[in-house]
N, C-alpha and C positions, 0 to 999 in steps of 0.2 A: 850182570854177568854171561857172557857168551856160554853158551852149549845148554843154557836151561833145557829141560824136560817140561812140557807142561800139556796139561790134558784136554787133546781139539773140544769144542762143545756137541759134537756126533758121541765123542768116547765119553764125556762126562755125562749125557743124556744117559748111556746105556748102564753107568754103574751108580748113580743117581737116587734111583729107587728100591738098590739092595742095600742104603744104609741103614743103619737102626735113626728113629726121628726123636725116640722118647727115652733118652738118658739122662737119667738125672746125674747133680754133683756141678761139677767147673764148669763154664763155655766154653764150648768146644770150638776149637782153633778151626779153620774153615778147612772142610774134609775135601776139595779139590787143591788147596794147596799141597796137604799132606798128602796123598795120595801121589800126586806129581812129583812131592819130593821124594816119596819111595822110591817111585820106577826112575829118579835119575840115581838116587844114590844106586840102585840095582844094576843100572846100566851102564854105569861109570866107575863103582867099587868106591873103594877109600872106606875112612872111617864115616862111624856116620856123626860123631861129631862133628867132624867137618863139612857137615849138610849146610848146601846155603842159605842164608837165613831168608830169603825171599821165600821160602817154603812155608818157615815156621819157627822153631823152638827146635833145634836138631833132638830133644830128650821122646818130642812129643813127636815128633817122625817116628823114629826108634821104636817105641813103648807100642804105636800103634801098629807097627809092621811086624815086633816082636806077639804082642799078643793075637793079631788075625792072624798071622800064619801059623799059630800055636792051635786055634780053632779048627783052621781049614782042614792041619794034619790029623786030628782029635786029641792032642797033647792037652795036659791040662797048663794052664798058663796062671 
C-alpha cells in the first residue's frame, strides 16, 4: 500500500529501549509495526478499524494507542 509510514532504524533505536520487555500474557505483536501503525493513523486520520493490515490487527493498534496515551496524560485506563 502506498503512503505507509515506517519508523526508520534510527527512530526505532531511540524508541525501543523505552518499551516494556517483561510483559506477561499473550505474545506481543511486533512493537515496531504497532508504533508505525499508530503514527500512520495519527498522520492520515480515519477510523482505527481501517488501519492497513500491514501494521497488525487494527484492534491492537487502537488498544495500544489508547492505553499508552492514557498513561502519558495521567488518566487511568
